[in-house]
C-alpha positions in Angstrom: -0.4 -28.3 31.8 1.9 -25.3 33.1 0.2 -23.7 36.6 -0.2 -20.3 36.0 -1.6 -21.2 32.6 -3.6 -18.4 29.7 -6.7 -19.8 29.2 -7.4 -20.5 25.5 -10.1 -18.1 25.0 -7.7 -15.7 26.0 -5.0 -17.1 23.4 -7.5 -16.8 21.1 -8.8 -13.3 21.4 -5.0 -12.5 21.7 -3.4 -14.1 18.2 -6.6 -12.7 16.9 -6.6 -8.7 17.5 -2.4 -9.7 16.6 -3.5 -10.9 13.2 -5.9 -7.8 12.8 -3.2 -5.7 13.7 -0.9 -6.8 11.5 -2.8 -7.0 8.5 -3.9 -3.4 8.9 -0.3 -2.2 8.6 1.0 -4.0 6.0 -2.4 -2.8 3.9 -1.2 0.6 5.0 2.2 -0.3 4.2 1.6 -1.5 1.2 -0.4 1.6 -0.2 2.7 3.0 -1.5 2.8 0.7 -3.6 -0.2 2.2 -6.2 0.5 4.0 -9.2 4.4 3.1 -9.1 6.4 0.6 -11.3 7.8 -1.7 -10.2 10.4 -4.6 -11.6 9.6 -7.7 -10.8 11.2 -11.4 -11.1 8.6 -14.0 -12.8 8.2 -17.0 -10.9 5.3 -19.1 -11.9 2.1 -19.2 -12.8 -0.8 -17.6 -10.5 -2.7 -21.2 -9.5 -5.7 -19.5 -8.8 -5.7 -17.4 -11.8 -4.2 -19.0 -14.9 -4.9 -15.8 -17.0 -1.7 -14.5 -14.2 1.6 -14.8 -13.4 3.2 -13.9 -9.9 6.3 -13.2 -9.3 8.1 -11.1 -6.7 9.5 -7.2 -6.2 13.0 -6.0 -5.5 11.8 -5.7 -2.2 9.8 -9.1 -1.9 6.4 -8.3 -2.5 4.4 -10.8 -4.1 3.2 -9.3 -7.7 0.3 -10.2 -9.2 -0.7 -9.5 -12.8 -1.9 -10.8 -16.7 0.6 -12.9 -18.5 2.1 -16.2 -20.1 3.7 -18.1 -18.1 5.5 -19.8 -20.8 6.7 -15.8 -22.0 7.5 -14.9 -19.3 9.0 -17.0 -16.4 12.7 -16.0 -15.4 12.7 -12.2 -16.8 12.0 -9.2 -15.2 9.4 -7.1 -16.4 8.4 -4.1 -14.8 5.3 -3.5 -13.6 3.1 -0.8 -13.0 0.6 -1.3 -9.7 -2.6 -1.1 -10.2 -4.0 -2.9 -6.9 -2.4 -3.4 -3.3 -3.7 -5.5 -0.6 -1.8 -6.4 2.9 0.4 -8.9 1.3 0.5 -8.6 -2.6 0.3 -6.2 -5.4 -1.7 -6.3 -8.6 -0.6 -4.6 -12.3 -0.2 -4.2 -15.6 3.2 -4.9 -17.5 3.9 -0.8 -17.7 6.0 -0.4 -21.5 6.8 2.6 -22.1 5.8 4.9 -25.2 
């Protein structure tokens, strides 16, 4: 251990405050995507919800939406964003009429 080392309690507190700030700012920034149509490249099935696929927007945001991976993997689809979280988006395939 080094001399004048910061205590584990102080380190933990600082890390928790920093993580909270990052998550809060990311959530605020993600709000701008709500209701938008984003082009998404489909990568894989959502392992936590087998009725969904997951892909990435052109801005590299994770996007989850209902779909079959066998039909969609590797394709670009338009997705209307219906829900935002700090580090991911949720939506539905958007088809223009």
